[in-house]
C-alpha positions, -999 to +999 in steps of 0.1 A: +159+054-222+172+019-226+202+005-207+217-027-220+243-046-200+259-078-211+277-102-189+290-132-208+261-147-225+234-131-203+219-097-213+198-074-191+175-048-207+160-022-185+135+003-198+129+035-178+097+053-186+092+087-168+061+108-169+056+140-151+028+137-125-002+159-132-025+178-109-062+174-117-092+194-108-129+191-116-163+204-104-181+181-080-216+170-090-245+191-077-223+222-073-241+255-076-231+292-073-242+288-037-218+260-030-191+253-057-170+223-047-138+215-066-120+182-064-083+188-067-056+160-066-024+146-080-034+120-107-040+091-105-046+092-067-079+111-063-082+102-026-051+111-008-054+149-008-038+179-024-002+174-013+014+186-046-011+214-053+003+248-044-022+271-061-059+269-069-075+296-090-108+302-107-107+326-137-134+339-160-129+325-195-116+353-218-105+350-254-074+330-261-061+337-226-077+338-191-100+366-181-104+381-147-093+361-117-124+353-095-106+335-067-070+325-059-055+306-030-019+297-024-002+272-001+020+288+025+034+257+041+039+221+029+019+195+046+038+173+072+045+137+064+013+117+068-010+148+072-040+147+050-058+176+035-092+171+020-091+171-018-126+187-019-122+225-018-152+248-015-151+280-035-142+309-012-129+288+017-093+278+026-086+240+027-065+244+059-044+269+078-015+260+054-032+282+027-037+319+022-061+339+000-044+360-026-076+370-044-109+371-025-137+351-040-160+370-063-196+362-070-199+339-100-226+351-124-238+335-157-209+326-179-177+305-185-150+299-159-117+280-157-105+262-125-068+256-123-047+234-099-010+240-102+021+232-081+047+205-078+033+186-108+020+196-142-010+218-138-045+207-144-077+226-153-113+223-160-138+247-176-173+251-164-203+272-172-227+289-147-263+290-160-291+313-150-305+289-125-272+289-106-263+254-117-228+246-128-219+224-157-184+213-168-174+222-204-156+196-225-121+205-239-134+206-274-162+230-265-137+253-246-114+253-277-144+264-298-153+292-273-117+305-273-116+304-311-148+324-314-137+350-288-121+382-299 
């Protein structure tokens, strides 16, 4: 949107650019099925916590849509001004007493999963694969699209 105002010979041009904020989530390095750590935050600030995130969910990849929900937590209360919540969330554990579990954590076996952070901003997600050794590797968006396309 451009606003133009003229006053005699002077002209003021103001450009207003607005973008919706986005929540981001990714798998922390060295995560395994024993300890899966997810980093959730409102971009671009990856340090200040999960203030805008209201739901964190891990689903099994499944065709063009999500498969079974493996774990889901939801915020029950907003954080107080100035309060910080750690942006690193451990699978199966609540970040604070301001959250509740709506789907108990299920064991993650070999396969593809999708972690989703949603809430007061546009949702973010990341795909990851659990391999036989229990290691966890993030999957690129292009690889995830190919997996979805190949699924029935």
